[in-house]
KELUM-37340 format. One record per atom (N, C-alpha, C): residue number from 0; residue in one letter; x, z, y. Coordinates in steps of 0.001 Angstrom, whole numbers, plus 524288, in hexadecimal, padded with zeros to 5 digits. Example, Ala and Ser with C-alpha at 12.3 -4.5 7.8 and 13.67 -1.06 7.14 Angstrom:
2
  resi  resn     c1     c3     c2
     0     A  83386  81E78  7E9C6
     0     A  8300C  81E78  7EE6C
     0     A  83390  81E78  7F31C
     1     S  83232  81BA8  7F736
     1     S  83566  81BE4  7FBDC
     1     S  83264  81EBE  8001E
This chain:
80
  resi  resn     c1     c3     c2
     0     M  8034B  7FFFE  7FB60
     0     M  7FFFD  80002  7FFFF
     0     M  80371  80004  804D3
     1     M  8029C  7FC54  8083E
     1     M  805C5  7FBEF  80CF1
     1     M  802BD  7FE5A  81179
     2     T  80554  801C2  81452
     2     T  802C4  8042E  818C5
     2     T  80582  80292  81DB3
     3     N  802A5  8027B  821E8
     3     N  804D3  80136  826F7
     3     N  8063A  80649  829AF
     4     N  80B41  8078A  829EC
     4     N  80D0A  80C6D  82C33
     4     N  80E8F  80BE0  831E5
     5     R  80CDA  807BC  8345E
     5     R  80E1A  806F0  839DF
     5     R  8094D  80860  83D29
     6     T  80A45  80AB2  84188
     6     T  805EB  80C03  844ED
     6     T  8046F  8072A  84806
     7     P  7FF6B  8061A  848B4
     7     P  7FDDB  8015A  84B6E
     7     P  7FF53  8015D  8512F
     8     K  80014  805FA  8537A
     8     K  8011A  80653  8590E
     8     K  8064C  803CD  85A88
     9     N  80A7A  8052A  857D8
     9     N  80F91  80319  85957
     9     N  81282  80098  854D5
    10     Q  80FFF  80041  85042
    10     Q  8124F  7FDCC  84BAE
    10     Q  81796  80032  84A2B
    11     R  8184F  80521  84B3E
    11     R  81D17  807DF  849B2
    11     R  81C22  80A7B  84478
    12     M  82009  80A43  8411F
    12     M  81F96  80C8B  83BEC
    12     M  820AA  8125F  83C46
    13     S  81D9D  81574  83987
    13     S  81E7F  81B11  83975
    13     S  82379  81C41  83668
    14     E  825B5  820D5  8375A
    14     E  82A72  82261  83498
    14     E  82982  822A7  82EBA
    15     E  824FB  8249B  82D3E
    15     E  823AA  82510  827B0
    15     E  82357  81FAB  82522
    16     A  820DD  81C04  827C0
    16     A  82065  816BA  825A0
    16     A  825BF  8141C  82553
    17     L  828FB  814F5  82944
    17     L  82E3E  812C3  8293D
    17     L  83165  814F7  824B4
    18     Y  830F4  81A09  823CF
    18     Y  833B8  81C8A  81F7B
    18     Y  831EB  81A46  81A3C
    19     E  82CD2  81985  819AA
    19     E  82ABA  81743  814D4
    19     E  82CDE  811CC  813E6
    20     E  82D10  80E9B  817F5
    20     E  82F20  80954  81769
    20     E  834F3  8096D  8163A
    21     L  837D0  80CEA  818B6
    21     L  83D72  80D55  817CD
    21     L  83E99  80EF2  81231
    22     Q  83B44  8122F  80FEF
    22     Q  83C0A  813E6  80A88
    22     Q  83BA9  80F5B  806AD
    23     K  838D4  80B54  80814
    23     K  8386D  806BD  804A8
    23     K  83DA3  803DD  80438
    24     F  84101  80468  8082B
    24     F  84615  801D9  80827
    24     F  84A57  80536  805B7
    25     E  8493A  80A21  804BE
    25     E  84D35  80DCC  802E9
    25     E  84FDA  80C16  7FDD1
    26     P  84D13  80A0B  7F9E8
    26     P  84FCC  8084D  7F52E
    26     P  853D9  8040B  7F646
    27     F  852AD  80084  7F9DC
    27     F  85655  7FC5A  7FB37
    27     F  85B10  7FE84  7FE27
    28     I  85A13  80255  8017F
    28     I  85E5B  804D8  8045A
    28     I  861F2  807A7  80088
    29     Q  85FAC  80A8D  7FCE4
    29     Q  862D8  80D60  7F90E
    29     Q  865FF  8099E  7F5A6
    30     Q  863B6  80545  7F44A
    30     Q  8667A  80160  7F127
    30     Q  86B29  7FF39  7F429
    31     A  86A77  7FE3A  7F928
    31     A  86ECF  7FC4F  7FC5F
    31     A  8730B  80073  7FCE8
    32     L  87182  8055C  7FD52
    32     L  87553  80994  7FDF0
    32     L  878B6  80A34  7F913
    33     R  8768E  80946  7F48A
    33     R  8799D  809BD  7EFAD
    33     R  87DF1  805A9  7EF66
    34     Q  87D73  80180  7F25F
    34     Q  8815B  7FD5F  7F268
    34     Q  8857B  7FE38  7F69E
    35     T  8852A  802A7  7F94A
    35     T  8889D  803D7  7FDAB
    35     T  88BF2  80897  7FC63
    36     S  8908F  808C1  7FEA1
    36     S  893FA  80D41  7FDB0
    36     S  89165  8123A  7FFBD
    37     Y  892B1  81687  7FD47
    37     Y  8904C  81B88  7FE98
    37     Y  89100  81CE9  8045F
    38     Q  89586  81BB5  8068C
    38     Q  896AC  81D13  80C03
    38     Q  89332  81A1D  80FDD
    39     E  89159  8159F  80E5A
    39     E  88E44  81252  811E6
    39     E  8885B  812FA  81138
    40     R  886B4  815BA  80D41
    40     R  88121  815E9  80BE7
    40     R  87DAF  81843  81020
    41     E  87F53  81C8F  81265
    41     E  87C00  81F21  81646
    41     E  87B15  81B98  81AFD
    42     D  87F44  81917  81CD9
    42     D  87EB7  81591  82154
    42     D  87B4A  810E3  81FF7
    43     L  87C2A  80EAA  81B5B
    43     L  87918  80A2F  819B8
    43     L  87358  80BA8  81912
    44     Q  87257  81032  816D8
    44     Q  86CFA  811F8  8161F
    44     Q  86A2B  8125F  81B64
    45     Q  86CD1  8148B  81F2F
    45     Q  86A7B  81511  82460
    45     Q  86979  80FB1  826C4
    46     E  86D3B  80C26  8264D
    46     E  86C94  806F2  82880
    46     E  86825  803F6  825D2
    47     L  867DB  80461  820B7
    47     L  863B0  801AC  81DE3
    47     L  85E4E  803D6  81F50
    48     R  85DED  808E7  81FCF
    48     R  858E7  80B3B  82150
    48     R  8575D  80998  826D1
    49     L  85B1F  80981  82A68
    49     L  859ED  807C9  82FB7
    49     L  85821  8021C  82FD1
    50     K  85AA6  7FED3  82CC4
    50     K  85925  7F94E  82C85
    50     K  853A4  7F8BD  82A3D
    51     C  85274  7FBC5  82647
    51     C  84D33  7FBA1  823F9
    51     C  8491A  7FD60  827EC
    52     I  84A2E  80190  82ABD
    52     I  84686  80371  82EBC
    52     I  845A6  7FF4A  832DC
    53     E  849DF  7FCD2  83490
    53     E  8497B  7F8A7  8387E
    53     E  845F5  7F443  83688
    54     K  846B1  7F2AA  831B5
    54     K  84388  7EE67  82F8C
    54     K  83DD8  7F00B  82EC0
    55     I  83D02  7F4D5  82D1A
    55     I  837A5  7F6C6  82C5E
    55     I  834BE  7F6CC  8318E
    56     L  83754  7F892  835A9
    56     L  834BF  7F90E  83ABB
    56     L  833DC  7F3D0  83D67
    57     T  836FB  7EFDE  83C21
    57     T  83660  7EACC  83EAB
    57     T  83387  7E6D5  83B48
    58     Y  831DA  7E86A  8369C
    58     Y  82F37  7E4C2  8330F
    58     Y  829ED  7E334  8353B
    59     E  82900  7DE2C  8354F
    59     E  823F0  7DC0B  836E3
    59     E  821A4  7D933  83228
    60     P  81D77  7DB43  82FEE
    60     P  81B2E  7D897  82B64
    60     P  81907  7D341  82CE8
    61     P  81922  7CF98  82953
    61     P  8170F  7CA6A  82A8C
    61     P  81135  7CAB7  82B9E
    62     E  80F79  7C754  82F04
    62     E  809EC  7C74C  8305C
    62     E  806D5  7C4BA  82BF6
    63     V  802EA  7C76C  82A2B
    63     V  7FFA4  7C574  825E7
    63     V  7FAE6  7C2CA  82848
    64     P  7F9C6  7BDFE  8269B
    64     P  7F547  7BB43  828DE
    64     P  7F02C  7BDBC  82720
    65     G  7EC48  7BD73  82A83
    65     G  7E718  7BF4A  82923
    65     G  7E489  7BB8A  82545
    66     F  7DFEE  7BCEB  82394
    66     F  7DD38  7B9C9  81FA4
    66     F  7DC5F  7B42F  8216F
    67     W  7DA64  7B37B  82641
    67     W  7D90D  7AE3B  82810
    67     W  7DDE7  7AAE7  828DD
    68     E  7E220  7AD40  82A9F
    68     E  7E70C  7AA5B  82B35
    68     E  7E91B  7A8CA  825D5
    69     Y  7E8D8  7AC5A  82226
    69     Y  7EA8C  7AB34  81CCF
    69     Y  7E749  7A6C4  81A82
    70     K  7E230  7A707  81B53
    70     K  7DEAA  7A2FA  81950
    70     K  7DFFF  79DB3  81BAC
    71     R  7E0FE  79D8D  820BE
    71     R  7E25A  798AF  8236C
    71     R  7E76B  79666  82138
    72     R  7EB64  799BA  82083
    72     R  7F064  797E7  81E60
    72     R  7EFB6  795E9  818CC
    73     Y  7ECA7  798AD  815C5
    73     Y  7EBB8  7971A  8105C
    73     Y  7E910  791C3  8102E
    74     E  7E532  79107  81380
    74     E  7E266  78C0D  81394
    74     E  7E5F4  787A1  8155A
    75     Q  7E97B  788B4  818FF
    75     Q  7ED2E  784B1  81ABF
    75     Q  7F0D0  7831A  8164C
    76     Q  7F283  786E4  8133C
    76     Q  7F60C  785C4  80EDF
    76     Q  7F352  7829B  80A9B
    77     T  7EE6C  783DD  809A2
    77     T  7EBA4  7811D  80574
    77     T  7E9FF  77BA5  80727
    78     D  7E988  77AB1  80C47
    78     D  7E813  77582  80E3D
    78     D  7ECAC  771BB  80E06
    79     E  7F162  773B3  80DC7
    79     E  7F60A  7704F  80DE5
    79     E  7F700  76D89  808EE
């Protein structure tokens, strides 16, 4: 189930929602850290988390067409 954790007023993500999204990337971060020397892991972990946060906050989902737009596109494709 996908929930919209953004407030409609300013479209800012709550800290809780951001944390939940960041946790989805944690297995990939840990996998990358295992390939890095022990001395570099803490710095890399911080950099990877910051990059993930940046991408989460700037992500713009693709616009999904409404029913009538979808129907129009479908009819155009079938007419060709």
